[in-house]
FIMIVEX-175541 format. One record per residue (C-alpha): x, y, z; residue in one letter; chain; residue number from 0. Coordinates in nm, 4 decimals. Each point is the difference from the previous one (the first is absolute). Layout:
! residues N
c1 X&c2 Y&c3 Z&type a&mol A&seq NUM
...
END
This chain:
! residues 273
c1 1.6013&c2 0.2530&c3 2.1561&type m&mol A&seq 0
c1 -0.1015&c2 -0.1075&c3 0.3436&type t&mol A&seq 1
c1 -0.3442&c2 -0.1097&c3 0.1252&type d&mol A&seq 2
c1 -0.0301&c2 0.3410&c3 0.1695&type g&mol A&seq 3
c1 0.0180&c2 0.1647&c3 -0.3433&type n&mol A&seq 4
c1 -0.2288&c2 -0.2346&c3 -0.1572&type l&mol A&seq 5
c1 -0.2694&c2 -0.0020&c3 0.2549&type r&mol A&seq 6
c1 -0.0718&c2 0.3516&c3 0.0553&type l&mol A&seq 7
c1 -0.3638&c2 0.0877&c3 0.0025&type q&mol A&seq 8
c1 -0.1497&c2 0.1291&c3 -0.3131&type s&mol A&seq 9
c1 -0.0489&c2 0.3542&c3 0.1161&type g&mol A&seq 10
c1 0.3661&c2 0.0235&c3 0.1021&type e&mol A&seq 11
c1 0.1313&c2 -0.1248&c3 -0.3364&type e&mol A&seq 12
c1 -0.1030&c2 0.3095&c3 -0.2084&type v&mol A&seq 13
c1 0.0875&c2 0.3669&c3 -0.0131&type n&mol A&seq 14
c1 -0.2256&c2 0.1537&c3 -0.2627&type c&mol A&seq 15
c1 -0.0661&c2 0.3787&c3 -0.0254&type p&mol A&seq 16
c1 -0.3799&c2 -0.0230&c3 -0.0424&type t&mol A&seq 17
c1 -0.2841&c2 -0.2035&c3 0.1594&type r&mol A&seq 18
c1 -0.1072&c2 -0.1399&c3 -0.3345&type s&mol A&seq 19
c1 0.3362&c2 -0.1232&c3 -0.0946&type r&mol A&seq 20
c1 0.0462&c2 -0.1513&c3 0.3611&type q&mol A&seq 21
c1 -0.3351&c2 -0.1762&c3 -0.0337&type a&mol A&seq 22
c1 0.1037&c2 -0.1505&c3 -0.3369&type k&mol A&seq 23
c1 0.3394&c2 -0.1053&c3 0.1398&type a&mol A&seq 24
c1 -0.1640&c2 -0.1517&c3 0.3123&type l&mol A&seq 25
c1 -0.2348&c2 -0.2003&c3 -0.2238&type a&mol A&seq 26
c1 0.3063&c2 -0.1462&c3 -0.1924&type l&mol A&seq 27
c1 0.1566&c2 -0.0835&c3 0.3339&type l&mol A&seq 28
c1 -0.3022&c2 -0.1735&c3 0.1290&type e&mol A&seq 29
c1 -0.0338&c2 -0.1987&c3 -0.3268&type r&mol A&seq 30
c1 0.3565&c2 -0.0961&c3 0.0559&type g&mol A&seq 31
c1 -0.0471&c2 -0.1350&c3 0.3375&type a&mol A&seq 32
c1 -0.1224&c2 -0.3360&c3 -0.1266&type a&mol A&seq 33
c1 0.2971&c2 -0.2444&c3 -0.0324&type g&mol A&seq 34
c1 0.2379&c2 0.2333&c3 0.1642&type r&mol A&seq 35
c1 0.1413&c2 -0.2593&c3 0.2375&type a&mol A&seq 36
c1 0.0515&c2 -0.2459&c3 -0.2896&type e&mol A&seq 37
c1 0.1882&c2 0.2689&c3 -0.1888&type r&mol A&seq 38
c1 0.2301&c2 0.0832&c3 0.2849&type i&mol A&seq 39
c1 0.0796&c2 -0.3877&c3 0.0312&type a&mol A&seq 40
c1 0.0714&c2 0.0091&c3 -0.3791&type a&mol A&seq 41
c1 0.2368&c2 0.2929&c3 0.0304&type l&mol A&seq 42
c1 0.1945&c2 -0.1845&c3 0.2743&type r&mol A&seq 43
c1 0.0180&c2 -0.3164&c3 -0.1904&type q&mol A&seq 44
c1 0.0477&c2 0.1184&c3 -0.3641&type d&mol A&seq 45
c1 0.0908&c2 0.3719&c3 0.0231&type g&mol A&seq 46
c1 -0.0752&c2 0.2635&c3 -0.2518&type y&mol A&seq 47
c1 0.0979&c2 -0.0084&c3 -0.3763&type p&mol A&seq 48
c1 0.3010&c2 0.2010&c3 -0.0878&type a&mol A&seq 49
c1 0.1599&c2 0.1041&c3 -0.3338&type y&mol A&seq 50
c1 0.3730&c2 0.0528&c3 -0.0667&type s&mol A&seq 51
c1 0.1559&c2 0.3154&c3 -0.1281&type t&mol A&seq 52
c1 0.3455&c2 -0.1526&c3 -0.0053&type a&mol A&seq 53
c1 0.0228&c2 -0.0989&c3 -0.3530&type p&mol A&seq 54
c1 -0.1123&c2 0.3019&c3 -0.2022&type g&mol A&seq 55
c1 0.2288&c2 0.2936&c3 0.0638&type w&mol A&seq 56
c1 0.1050&c2 0.1943&c3 -0.3306&type l&mol A&seq 57
c1 0.3724&c2 -0.0257&c3 0.0698&type g&mol A&seq 58
c1 0.0144&c2 -0.3692&c3 0.0127&type y&mol A&seq 59
c1 0.1625&c2 -0.2156&c3 -0.2842&type s&mol A&seq 60
c1 -0.2279&c2 -0.2387&c3 -0.1843&type d&mol A&seq 61
c1 0.1914&c2 -0.2893&c3 0.1746&type e&mol A&seq 62
c1 -0.0714&c2 0.1456&c3 0.3339&type r&mol A&seq 63
c1 -0.3657&c2 0.0552&c3 -0.0695&type l&mol A&seq 64
c1 -0.0287&c2 -0.3518&c3 -0.1144&type a&mol A&seq 65
c1 0.1729&c2 -0.1406&c3 0.3146&type a&mol A&seq 66
c1 -0.2105&c2 0.2069&c3 0.2271&type l&mol A&seq 67
c1 -0.3170&c2 -0.0833&c3 -0.1621&type c&mol A&seq 68
c1 0.0753&c2 -0.3665&c3 0.0318&type a&mol A&seq 69
c1 0.0946&c2 0.0606&c3 0.3728&type e&mol A&seq 70
c1 -0.3234&c2 0.1679&c3 0.0653&type a&mol A&seq 71
c1 -0.1953&c2 -0.3014&c3 -0.1389&type v&mol A&seq 72
c1 0.2138&c2 -0.2346&c3 0.2009&type a&mol A&seq 73
c1 -0.0780&c2 0.1936&c3 0.3138&type e&mol A&seq 74
c1 -0.3795&c2 -0.0364&c3 -0.0533&type g&mol A&seq 75
c1 -0.0854&c2 0.3404&c3 -0.1490&type f&mol A&seq 76
c1 -0.2869&c2 -0.0102&c3 -0.2347&type t&mol A&seq 77
c1 0.0576&c2 0.3575&c3 -0.1392&type q&mol A&seq 78
c1 0.2964&c2 0.2343&c3 -0.0522&type v&mol A&seq 79
c1 0.0304&c2 0.3609&c3 -0.1011&type r&mol A&seq 80
c1 0.2059&c2 0.1496&c3 -0.2924&type i&mol A&seq 81
c1 0.0936&c2 0.3615&c3 -0.0490&type k&mol A&seq 82
c1 -0.0787&c2 0.1453&c3 -0.3483&type v&mol A&seq 83
c1 -0.0207&c2 0.3145&c3 -0.1818&type g&mol A&seq 84
c1 0.3621&c2 0.0748&c3 -0.0928&type a&mol A&seq 85
c1 0.0090&c2 -0.1568&c3 -0.3493&type a&mol A&seq 86
c1 -0.2794&c2 -0.1969&c3 -0.1617&type l&mol A&seq 87
c1 0.2323&c2 -0.2541&c3 -0.1749&type d&mol A&seq 88
c1 0.1845&c2 -0.0715&c3 0.3225&type d&mol A&seq 89
c1 -0.3308&c2 -0.0443&c3 0.1912&type d&mol A&seq 90
c1 -0.1327&c2 -0.2495&c3 -0.2650&type k&mol A&seq 91
c1 0.3227&c2 -0.1913&c3 0.0331&type r&mol A&seq 92
c1 0.0002&c2 -0.0069&c3 0.3690&type r&mol A&seq 93
c1 -0.3605&c2 -0.0950&c3 0.0369&type c&mol A&seq 94
c1 0.0598&c2 -0.2855&c3 -0.2554&type a&mol A&seq 95
c1 0.2877&c2 -0.1182&c3 0.2063&type i&mol A&seq 96
c1 -0.2092&c2 0.0103&c3 0.3231&type a&mol A&seq 97
c1 -0.2860&c2 -0.1822&c3 -0.1656&type r&mol A&seq 98
c1 0.2161&c2 -0.2777&c3 -0.1431&type e&mol A&seq 99
c1 0.1780&c2 -0.0671&c3 0.3241&type v&mol A&seq 100
c1 -0.3110&c2 0.0082&c3 0.2319&type m&mol A&seq 101
c1 -0.2435&c2 -0.1586&c3 -0.2471&type g&mol A&seq 102
c1 -0.3695&c2 0.0973&c3 -0.0464&type d&mol A&seq 103
c1 -0.1240&c2 -0.0538&c3 0.3585&type d&mol A&seq 104
c1 0.2068&c2 0.2777&c3 0.1630&type i&mol A&seq 105
c1 -0.1348&c2 0.3495&c3 0.0032&type g&mol A&seq 106
c1 0.2136&c2 0.2856&c3 -0.1364&type i&mol A&seq 107
c1 -0.0952&c2 0.3476&c3 0.1213&type a&mol A&seq 108
c1 0.1667&c2 0.2974&c3 -0.1647&type i&mol A&seq 109
c1 0.0759&c2 0.3446&c3 0.1485&type d&mol A&seq 110
c1 0.0732&c2 0.3072&c3 -0.2094&type a&mol A&seq 111
c1 0.0691&c2 0.2354&c3 0.2996&type n&mol A&seq 112
c1 -0.2167&c2 0.2774&c3 -0.1495&type q&mol A&seq 113
c1 0.2219&c2 0.0534&c3 -0.3129&type v&mol A&seq 114
c1 -0.2757&c2 -0.0043&c3 -0.2679&type w&mol A&seq 115
c1 -0.2648&c2 0.2444&c3 -0.1046&type d&mol A&seq 116
c1 -0.3386&c2 -0.1530&c3 -0.0888&type v&mol A&seq 117
c1 0.0671&c2 -0.0625&c3 -0.3764&type p&mol A&seq 118
c1 0.3269&c2 -0.1598&c3 0.0611&type t&mol A&seq 119
c1 -0.1257&c2 -0.2176&c3 0.2831&type a&mol A&seq 120
c1 -0.2809&c2 -0.1305&c3 -0.2336&type i&mol A&seq 121
c1 0.2388&c2 -0.0732&c3 -0.2841&type a&mol A&seq 122
c1 0.2718&c2 -0.1542&c3 0.2182&type w&mol A&seq 123
c1 -0.2454&c2 -0.2200&c3 0.1958&type i&mol A&seq 124
c1 -0.1356&c2 -0.1294&c3 -0.3217&type r&mol A&seq 125
c1 0.3516&c2 -0.1063&c3 -0.1113&type e&mol A&seq 126
c1 0.0406&c2 -0.1836&c3 0.3270&type l&mol A&seq 127
c1 -0.3363&c2 -0.1629&c3 0.0046&type a&mol A&seq 128
c1 0.1239&c2 -0.3323&c3 -0.1428&type p&mol A&seq 129
c1 0.1914&c2 -0.0565&c3 0.3021&type f&mol A&seq 130
c1 -0.3305&c2 0.0224&c3 0.2036&type r&mol A&seq 131
c1 0.0948&c2 0.2537&c3 0.2783&type p&mol A&seq 132
c1 -0.1784&c2 -0.0706&c3 0.3338&type a&mol A&seq 133
c1 -0.0235&c2 0.3772&c3 0.0329&type w&mol A&seq 134
c1 0.1560&c2 0.3236&c3 -0.1084&type v&mol A&seq 135
c1 0.1180&c2 0.2110&c3 0.2966&type e&mol A&seq 136
c1 0.0339&c2 0.3701&c3 -0.0221&type e&mol A&seq 137
c1 -0.0469&c2 0.0442&c3 -0.3707&type p&mol A&seq 138
c1 -0.0399&c2 0.3781&c3 0.0255&type t&mol A&seq 139
c1 0.0803&c2 0.2647&c3 0.2488&type a&mol A&seq 140
c1 -0.2252&c2 0.0072&c3 0.3278&type p&mol A&seq 141
c1 -0.0778&c2 0.3743&c3 -0.0435&type g&mol A&seq 142
c1 -0.1770&c2 -0.1009&c3 -0.3371&type d&mol A&seq 143
c1 -0.3282&c2 -0.0985&c3 0.1632&type i&mol A&seq 144
c1 -0.1567&c2 -0.0802&c3 -0.3410&type l&mol A&seq 145
c1 0.3054&c2 -0.1933&c3 -0.1250&type g&mol A&seq 146
c1 -0.0877&c2 -0.3305&c3 0.1549&type t&mol A&seq 147
c1 -0.3600&c2 -0.0115&c3 -0.1241&type p&mol A&seq 148
c1 0.0914&c2 0.1186&c3 -0.3424&type r&mol A&seq 149
c1 0.2918&c2 -0.2584&c3 -0.0453&type s&mol A&seq 150
c1 -0.1594&c2 -0.2957&c3 0.1964&type a&mol A&seq 151
c1 -0.3765&c2 0.0791&c3 0.0306&type g&mol A&seq 152
c1 0.0241&c2 0.0142&c3 0.3717&type g&mol A&seq 153
c1 0.1874&c2 -0.1393&c3 0.3170&type v&mol A&seq 154
c1 0.0159&c2 -0.3718&c3 -0.0072&type d&mol A&seq 155
c1 0.2312&c2 -0.0358&c3 0.2939&type i&mol A&seq 156
c1 0.0427&c2 0.2478&c3 0.3013&type m&mol A&seq 157
c1 0.3686&c2 0.0243&c3 0.1016&type q&mol A&seq 158
c1 -0.0158&c2 0.1582&c3 0.3429&type i&mol A&seq 159
c1 0.3166&c2 0.1392&c3 0.1717&type d&mol A&seq 160
c1 0.0485&c2 -0.0282&c3 0.3651&type a&mol A&seq 161
c1 0.1602&c2 0.3389&c3 0.0477&type c&mol A&seq 162
c1 -0.0874&c2 0.2235&c3 -0.3045&type r&mol A&seq 163
c1 -0.3788&c2 0.0432&c3 0.0841&type v&mol A&seq 164
c1 0.0579&c2 0.0914&c3 0.3626&type a&mol A&seq 165
c1 0.0274&c2 -0.3349&c3 0.1623&type g&mol A&seq 166
c1 -0.2369&c2 -0.2575&c3 0.1402&type v&mol A&seq 167
c1 -0.3173&c2 0.2130&c3 0.0445&type n&mol A&seq 168
c1 -0.0131&c2 0.0987&c3 -0.3590&type e&mol A&seq 169
c1 0.0710&c2 -0.3497&c3 -0.1299&type n&mol A&seq 170
c1 -0.2766&c2 -0.1377&c3 0.2235&type i&mol A&seq 171
c1 -0.2274&c2 0.2390&c3 -0.1880&type a&mol A&seq 172
c1 0.1518&c2 -0.1070&c3 -0.3312&type n&mol A&seq 173
c1 -0.0573&c2 -0.3707&c3 0.0657&type l&mol A&seq 174
c1 -0.3789&c2 0.0159&c3 0.0320&type p&mol A&seq 175
c1 -0.0176&c2 0.2125&c3 -0.3165&type l&mol A&seq 176
c1 0.1758&c2 -0.2711&c3 -0.1980&type a&mol A&seq 177
c1 -0.2189&c2 -0.2674&c3 0.1694&type a&mol A&seq 178
c1 -0.2999&c2 0.1907&c3 -0.0915&type k&mol A&seq 179
c1 0.0812&c2 -0.0039&c3 -0.3790&type f&mol A&seq 180
c1 0.1571&c2 -0.3489&c3 -0.0014&type g&mol A&seq 181
c1 0.3571&c2 0.1520&c3 -0.0849&type v&mol A&seq 182
c1 0.2871&c2 -0.2348&c3 0.1246&type p&mol A&seq 183
c1 0.2553&c2 0.1794&c3 0.2215&type v&mol A&seq 184
c1 0.3613&c2 -0.0844&c3 -0.0744&type c&mol A&seq 185
c1 0.2114&c2 0.2293&c3 0.2082&type p&mol A&seq 186
c1 0.3211&c2 0.1837&c3 -0.1033&type h&mol A&seq 187
c1 0.2877&c2 -0.1027&c3 0.2137&type a&mol A&seq 188
c1 0.3220&c2 0.1134&c3 -0.1688&type g&mol A&seq 189
c1 0.1577&c2 0.1844&c3 0.2845&type g&mol A&seq 190
c1 0.1601&c2 -0.0425&c3 0.3311&type v&mol A&seq 191
c1 -0.2395&c2 -0.1477&c3 0.2349&type g&mol A&seq 192
c1 -0.2957&c2 0.0045&c3 -0.2340&type l&mol A&seq 193
c1 -0.0169&c2 -0.3837&c3 -0.0238&type c&mol A&seq 194
c1 -0.0137&c2 0.0077&c3 0.3736&type e&mol A&seq 195
c1 -0.2869&c2 0.2451&c3 0.0086&type i&mol A&seq 196
c1 -0.2251&c2 -0.1070&c3 -0.2863&type v&mol A&seq 197
c1 -0.0186&c2 -0.3601&c3 0.0924&type q&mol A&seq 198
c1 -0.2363&c2 0.1123&c3 0.2888&type h&mol A&seq 199
c1 -0.2251&c2 0.1892&c3 -0.2365&type l&mol A&seq 200
c1 -0.0389&c2 -0.2796&c3 -0.2478&type s&mol A&seq 201
c1 -0.0644&c2 -0.2445&c3 0.2662&type m&mol A&seq 202
c1 -0.2528&c2 0.2223&c3 0.1602&type f&mol A&seq 203
c1 -0.1658&c2 0.0253&c3 -0.3381&type d&mol A&seq 204
c1 -0.0203&c2 -0.3745&c3 -0.0403&type y&mol A&seq 205
c1 -0.1241&c2 -0.0684&c3 0.3531&type v&mol A&seq 206
c1 -0.2521&c2 0.2900&c3 0.0450&type a&mol A&seq 207
c1 -0.0992&c2 0.1322&c3 -0.3361&type l&mol A&seq 208
c1 0.0433&c2 -0.1890&c3 -0.3274&type s&mol A&seq 209
c1 0.0245&c2 -0.3524&c3 0.1423&type g&mol A&seq 210
c1 0.2321&c2 -0.1091&c3 -0.2788&type t&mol A&seq 211
c1 0.3553&c2 -0.0111&c3 -0.1265&type t&mol A&seq 212
c1 -0.1087&c2 -0.0677&c3 -0.3532&type q&mol A&seq 213
c1 0.1780&c2 0.2301&c3 -0.2538&type g&mol A&seq 214
c1 0.1679&c2 0.1673&c3 0.3110&type r&mol A&seq 215
c1 0.3773&c2 -0.0031&c3 0.0767&type r&mol A&seq 216
c1 0.2352&c2 0.2033&c3 0.2105&type i&mol A&seq 217
c1 0.3371&c2 0.1382&c3 -0.1632&type e&mol A&seq 218
c1 0.3002&c2 -0.1614&c3 0.1417&type w&mol A&seq 219
c1 0.3532&c2 0.1274&c3 -0.0310&type i&mol A&seq 220
c1 0.2635&c2 -0.1699&c3 0.2068&type d&mol A&seq 221
c1 0.1815&c2 0.3120&c3 0.1166&type h&mol A&seq 222
c1 0.0972&c2 0.1586&c3 0.3259&type l&mol A&seq 223
c1 -0.2307&c2 -0.2256&c3 0.2229&type h&mol A&seq 224
c1 0.2909&c2 -0.0620&c3 0.2335&type e&mol A&seq 225
c1 -0.0434&c2 0.3473&c3 0.1581&type h&mol A&seq 226
c1 -0.3396&c2 -0.0667&c3 0.1412&type f&mol A&seq 227
c1 -0.0923&c2 -0.1601&c3 0.3446&type a&mol A&seq 228
c1 -0.2716&c2 -0.2161&c3 -0.1656&type a&mol A&seq 229
c1 0.0898&c2 -0.0284&c3 -0.3647&type p&mol A&seq 230
c1 -0.2586&c2 -0.1206&c3 -0.2700&type a&mol A&seq 231
c1 0.0666&c2 -0.3491&c3 -0.1112&type a&mol A&seq 232
c1 -0.0914&c2 -0.1823&c3 -0.3196&type v&mol A&seq 233
c1 0.0061&c2 -0.3738&c3 -0.0542&type a&mol A&seq 234
c1 -0.1209&c2 -0.2033&c3 -0.2996&type r&mol A&seq 235
c1 -0.1014&c2 0.3266&c3 -0.1689&type g&mol A&seq 236
c1 -0.2297&c2 0.1106&c3 0.2776&type s&mol A&seq 237
c1 0.0238&c2 0.2489&c3 0.2914&type y&mol A&seq 238
c1 0.0013&c2 -0.1762&c3 0.3362&type r&mol A&seq 239
c1 -0.2436&c2 0.1599&c3 0.2460&type a&mol A&seq 240
c1 0.1660&c2 0.2191&c3 0.2553&type p&mol A&seq 241
c1 0.0039&c2 -0.1274&c3 0.3536&type l&mol A&seq 242
c1 0.1207&c2 0.3107&c3 0.1917&type a&mol A&seq 243
c1 -0.2383&c2 0.2811&c3 0.0943&type p&mol A&seq 244
c1 0.0152&c2 0.3370&c3 -0.1840&type g&mol A&seq 245
c1 0.0591&c2 0.1157&c3 -0.3546&type a&mol A&seq 246
c1 0.3367&c2 -0.1753&c3 -0.0298&type s&mol A&seq 247
c1 0.1668&c2 0.3431&c3 -0.0430&type t&mol A&seq 248
c1 0.2468&c2 0.0062&c3 0.2914&type q&mol A&seq 249
c1 0.3612&c2 0.0437&c3 -0.1169&type i&mol A&seq 250
c1 0.2796&c2 -0.1581&c3 0.1927&type l&mol A&seq 251
c1 0.1790&c2 0.2418&c3 0.2307&type p&mol A&seq 252
c1 0.3395&c2 -0.0880&c3 -0.1572&type e&mol A&seq 253
c1 -0.1370&c2 0.0835&c3 -0.3472&type s&mol A&seq 254
c1 -0.1250&c2 0.3387&c3 0.1108&type l&mol A&seq 255
c1 0.3425&c2 0.0742&c3 0.1634&type a&mol A&seq 256
c1 0.1888&c2 -0.1192&c3 -0.3165&type e&mol A&seq 257
c1 -0.2065&c2 0.2097&c3 -0.2504&type y&mol A&seq 258
c1 -0.1093&c2 0.2930&c3 0.2068&type c&mol A&seq 259
c1 0.0711&c2 0.3173&c3 -0.2066&type y&mol A&seq 260
c1 0.2555&c2 0.1818&c3 0.0179&type p&mol A&seq 261
c1 0.1579&c2 -0.1631&c3 0.3034&type s&mol A&seq 262
c1 -0.0299&c2 -0.3753&c3 -0.0903&type g&mol A&seq 263
c1 0.3122&c2 -0.1867&c3 -0.0889&type p&mol A&seq 264
c1 -0.1423&c2 -0.0940&c3 -0.3412&type a&mol A&seq 265
c1 -0.0146&c2 0.3625&c3 -0.0990&type w&mol A&seq 266
c1 0.3366&c2 0.0932&c3 0.1548&type r&mol A&seq 267
c1 0.1666&c2 -0.2883&c3 -0.1763&type a&mol A&seq 268
c1 -0.1378&c2 0.0977&c3 -0.3364&type s&mol A&seq 269
c1 0.1229&c2 0.3537&c3 0.0309&type g&mol A&seq 270
c1 -0.3529&c2 0.1573&c3 -0.0332&type m&mol A&seq 271
c1 -0.0213&c2 0.3559&c3 0.1273&type p&mol A&seq 272
END
């Protein structure tokens, strides 16, 4: 995120549907003005905390899970995420492996990908509680608007998505809402280009709103970054602050040509219709 993004005037940084909401958002932005320059400097020096999703896919063997957990710790990550929800005994075994390899100081988030109903979520999470999950991601279906408060008592972490809620404007409205209630924002980034986009949103939150990275991390998946003109980068477990202007979403022309459907060589070579 460049200086131009970070130093917008308060009134330019919000897009709220009502005067009341805008006034509250502006008050939060004004509160966040103190120390802004110091936070920009900190981002440039230290980056923004990330967590790794590399170790935890359901199809991995126990040996690969253990190796990837050890690799994540060696690379400086302080948290990993593990997929759960297919079989309880498997989940308990895999969480035990991760905890044994990484020790007590590394966070383990778990992600059920919406497979549980509320009673199942409560029972399953109780069984996994000894492994001290950092959070439980998508325990129930998003359409079950009462499911999260019934299973967890409320929302402890907001996981914004850069694209699914209509892009930057809606997320700029979501971030003050989270800041108002003291809810940490840890964006979802498990898709092509999402790491590139959400880094700007989290860094905006840190610099202009929340003023802290405590309890906040951005998902990192080391996948397909080579197709972007300004790819996201992580070092020592933290996102490096982007230096190029824009949202880091420009795809390289050669990648667009290769994968353009249906005429791109990648599609023709695969025999796709």
